[in-house]
N, C-alpha and C positions, 0 to 999 in steps of 0.2 A: 512102368515097375523096374525102370533101370534108375528113375529121379527116385523113387521112394526106396531103393537101396541107399542110394546115394546121401539122402536124408537118416535114414539108421545109422550111414556109418560115420557123418558128421556128428550124430548126436551122442553115439557112443563113444568117441574121440574125444568130443568136447567134456562129456562127463570122467572121463579118465583125464585128462587135461587137470581137468578141475580137483580130483580127489588126490591125485599125484603131485601137485601144487600146492594143496592143505599139509602135505604130508613131509615134500622138502622145503618148505617155508616156515615153517614151525620157529620160531625165535629161540635164541636159547634159554630167554627168561621162561619160556614156557615150556620148554623140555622137561624142567622139574615136577611138573605136574605129570608127564609122561611116565617117566620114570619111577614115582613115586602111588602110579595108580594101582589099583587090582590086578596082576598077571593074570591073562589067561589063564587056564587050565592047559599042562602041557601036550595033553593030545590034542589040541584044538591047535595048536604052531605048528607052520611049516616047518619043514627038517632044520633050514638055515638059523631061525627062531628057536628053534627047541633048543638047539647044540647052546646056543646064547643065554637060554633059557636056565640051561642047568647045569653051564658051567661059568658064564658070566664071561666075556672080554679080558683080556691080559692085557691086551696092546690097542692101541687105537691111534687112529691116522686123524690130523685134524687139517684142514685144509680152510680158508676166508678165502670165499667163493666167489668175489666180487670186488673190484675195484671201487666202488660206488654205489650207491641205494637206485641209479639210476638203471643200474645194470643189474640189481640183484633179480629181476621176476624174469628177466634176458637169461640170466645162470641158470636157475632153478628149471626154467623150460626146457633148456635144452639139457641140463641131467635128467630131466626125466622123459623124454624124446629116445635119447641114447639110449637108457638103461630099459625103458619099457619097449618101445618101438623101432629100432636100429636105423638102420639106412642114415644116421646123419655123418658126413664126410669129416676129416680133418681140419676142414677149414672153419668148423665152429671150435675154435679152442679150447672158452669155457670149456664145453662140452667134453672136447676130447680130454683134456688134465683131469676131470671128477670122473670119468669112467674109465680111465686108466689107474686112480686110485683105488676106484670101488672096486674093479677087478681083481686088484692086487689082495686088498684086502680080505675079499670072500676067498680067493682062494688059498689063503692062510687063516682063516678062522679069527679077522683081527675084524675090529670094527670102525668102518668109516663114517668120521664126524664131518661134514662138509658145514660150514656156519656162511648160512645166505643172511642172516641180518648183524647188525653191531649194534653195543652196548650203547656210543657216543658216536652220533655220525660228525661230530668238528672234527674227529680225530681222523688220521689215515687209518685206513681199515689193519693195517698192520698190528696195531694194539689189540686187534680183536683177538690174536691168539693167544697173548697174554690173558685176557678174561675169560677164554671160552677152555682153557686148559683148567685154570682155577676151578671153574665151574664145571667142569666134568669130572673130576675127581671128588668132587663132593657128590653128584648125581648117579656115578656107576664107582661104587666103590671096588668093584673086581678088578677094576682097570691097573695095571702096574705101572704101564709105562705109556706115555704118548709122542707120538710123534710128528711133529710139527714140520707142515710141507707145504712151502709157497706153492701158487699157482700155478707160475712156471716154471716149475721142480716138475719132471715125469721120470716116473720107474720105466727103467729099461731094461730089468732082469728078472720076470716072473721066479725065475726058479733061486733066487736068493732071499731067503728069508731074514727079518730081521734080529732075530734070535742069533743066525749065524755067523751076518754077516755086519752085526754093530754089537750087538751083545755079548757076543764071545769073545770079543777086544779088550773086556774088563777083567783085568788080574785077578786071577780066584779069590787073592786075599784082602782085594779092595769091593768084590762083588756085592756085599751085602752094605756099601759104603758109597758108593756111587751112585750120587742123582741126575747129574747132564753131561750129555754125551754131547759134544760139536766137535765143529773144525773149524779151523782158520786159512782166508787165502792170504792174498798178499796185502790187504787191508788192513787184516785183523780176523775177531771172528764173523765167523756167517751165519743168522740163525732161520735162512731158507730154508736148512734140514738141518732139525736139532732132536734129538729125543729127553724128554723129561719125567723124572720119575714121580712118583703118588710118595713123598714122605715129606718130611717136617722142613727138609734144605729148598724145597720146590716150594714152599709158602714162605721161608725166606729170602726166595729170589723172586718170586712173580710178584709179590705184595709191594715190596721196594720198587719194581720197577713199573707195576701199574699206580702207584703212590706218586711218580714222577713223571707221569704219561703228559702235564700242563708244563712243566718243565724243562723251556725252550731253551734253558741255559746248560744245557748240557751238551760238551762235546760232541758236534756231528748230528745233533737231534736231529735240524730240518733235512738232512740227506739221508740218515740210515733208521728212523723214526725206532722203533721199539727195538732195534739190533744197537743201536747208539747208547739206549737204559741198561741192557743187559751188558753192555760194554762196561758203562761207568760201574754196575753191582758189582761185577765179576772184577772188576780192579780194586776195588776197595776191598773183597775179601780176600785177590791175591796177592797184595801188597804187605799183607799181614801176616805173617810166617807162622805166627804162635795162633791163627784163625784156624779151627779144627776142619770148617767147612770148605777150606782150601781142597781135602783130600775126597769131596762130594764131586768135583768137575773132571772130568774128563776128554780128551783132544784125541780123535783121532785123526788119521792120515784122510785130507780131504775127501781124492778120490774112492775111498769106502762107502760115503755117504753124499756126496756133493760135487760131481765133476760136473766142469764148467764146458762153454762151448770153446773156447778159445784158452793158451796157456801152456804150461810147458808141462812135462811127463808126471808130473806131481798132480796135475790140475785139469790138465786136458780129458774130455771123452775118449774112451776107446772101447770099442764092442766091444760087449759082457761087464761093463761095470753095470752098479745097482741103478745109479741113478745119474742124469743131466737136468742141470740148474741154469737154465737163461739169465741168471744174474747179470745184471747190466746191459743186457743187449736189448736195443733200441726196438727193431722188427722182428718181436718173438717169434709172432707165429712163421713169420718168412723162416726165420732161423731152425723153426722146427721141422717146417717142411724138407731142409736143406738137409738134415740129418737122417729126416725118415726114406728121403729119397737116397742119399750115398749110400746109406747102408742097408737098404731095403730088405736083401735077400737075406742076410747073417738075422735081422732082426724078427725078420716072422717068427721065428720059433723062439724068441726072446720077450718080446713084449707082453701084457697082461692081456 
């Protein structure tokens, strides 16, 4: 009897894993078919999907979920287990990062868009943020903003919405103009946490970056990858004061959306900050554990 029950449980778990992986391993290029497919009647949709079918997500969060092809399956598996089965500890850093962002997105009715596949596996995976942003803006026309987040960035305050914490910083007279929101650290811009808007400016910014993806002569290309390309494109815009596209760029204080583990008061994470980003940290999982252990009590009511 016990062995039969075990076999049944294993079979059910295997089927759940299979269909879960089919869902979350869908390549970006295939997701267009899902978006353009005939929608199910609203009354057949679960509540969360019903909301999205009626309203359409206005804000999305993109994360490239794996550093290379070998880890793609593991990342998707971790995400599935954490989302549907629970019980996975923070030791699974990929899982914790994806779960952290998904729970936050769900709580504010945003749409979480983890990317498990890449268009070109000869490039560093960070370039996929550019391709995915361009593609999702076409596939999901209701999207106004996309928040591009690295895997080593974690949302640390679930009570802060993107609208109140970041978009409210746009000057009222420039709200219809601003299309790119980012921050600077000691080395310049950092694209590990930035917002891009579904406007012609975004196409004018992302397309040149994507066209330059093989141009290793761009300054710091081999160090900062897509960040170097964005710095290159923005420099060409901002160096020309007569270029109206300069008005579309807004820089916010670093701790508003991209706190670091180390730094001065302008950049170092403090309890209550929106996000912590382990940029440049060698042992990211150990660093995450240190933060979670150090601030265990106050974070109980802050983490998504």
